[in-house]
C-alpha positions, 0 to 999 in steps of 0.5 A: 419724660425723656425726649425720645420716649415723647417722640416715640409716643408721638410717632406711634400715635400718628402710625395708628391714626394713619392706619385707621384713616386708610381703612375708613377711606379704602375699606369703608368706601364700597359700603358707603357707595351702596347707601344713600340717605336719609334725605328729605323727599317731598310727597303729596299724600291724599286720603279719603274720597269725595267730601271727605278727601284731604291732601297734605304734603310731607317731606319724608326722610327717605334712605335707599340701600343697595348691596354691600359687595359689587353684584355680577350679571345674573345675580340678585340685587336686593334694594332696601327702601325705608321711609321715615317720618318727616324731621319738620312739620307737619308729621305724618300722623294717624287720624284715628287709633290704630290697634295693635292687631291692625296691620299696616301695608305699605307698597311702593315703586322704585325706579331703576334704569341703566344698561345692566337692566336690559333694553327697558329704560325703566324697571319698576319693582314693587315692594310690599310689606306688612307690619303690625304695631307692637302697641296701639297707636293713638290719634295724632301720634306718628304712623309707623311706616314699615321698611320695603325691599325689592330685588333686581337681576342685572343681566350685563356689566355696567352701572344702573341707578334707583330712585324712589317713587310713589307709595301707598299706605293702608292702615287697618282692614275693612270699612274702617280702613284708611288708605293714603296715596303719596306721590313724589312732588315735581322735580321743580319742587325741592327737595325731590327724588331726583336728589336721591339716586342710588348707583349700583355697579355691576361687575364681572366676577373674578376669573378664578379656576378654583370653582370652575369645572374644566371644559377641555376634553381630556385625552384618551386614557392609556390602558394600564397593563395588568401585571402577571402574577408568578408563583416563587419556587420553594427553597430547600434549606439545610442546617449542619451542626459542626462540633470542635474536636479537643485536638483543635484547641490551642495547648501551647502558650506563646513565650515572651511579651508584646514588642514594646521596646523593653521587657522584664529584664530591660533595667530597673523598675520605674517606681524607684525613679519616680520615688527618688524624684519625689524626695528631691522635690521635697527636699528642695522645698524644705531647703527654700523654707530654711533659707527664708527664715534665716534672712530676718536673723541676719538683719 
């Protein structure tokens, strides 16, 4: 392979890598800034009452997902809250079988605070989700935790943060239902919810006059004069046929020819001169051939 071809291939690969790297840094930045997790958050979950009450601590994998685009004031911001099974023991498992026709209901609190949310220091949206397992969950198997969503409406430009709060889980219905109350552990016990804030930036919409109606009063329209219709007068056309009389025709032909500098009687015909010239040219050619043939005989 030539050195120039090798250098060209290296330069092409470097350019492609630079373009992809730039797209990841600048294009994917807004998307990653609206997503946090999954990260472990410590919860203390209790179930049952009285003598059957039990409490256990779990490090759930928690994710918070916000809007991919920058929201504006008075627009609805949708937040997605995912609570997944712990990656380390103990796992959050079912104490009894969960049939595929039993509903799993989860509700929780998201702690949101910031200037765009108004005067209140904390806004607590409470999302609720109901999920039915596709198959029966056997005892000791992980409990499927549904994904929760919540909505907020910021009222001003600025930045606010969202953190996960407590959640409740109810499996089944009636007397056989099992309920779990899970609270976030103290911030002094890592990992905790303080390590998982989601930051949402609220900005004013771009100034575009394409879809904004104009509020400037228009000037008083000038009335358009109505044109006056006039009826044209009829035009009288007269056709007249003129016939040439025989006496108007030309009966006398002009004498002589065109004034070209000569005439029919000015001298001999030009064809004679052309014929004489051709004879002289042919004779000169033949004479040259005869002389050329006689030169070798002399030698």
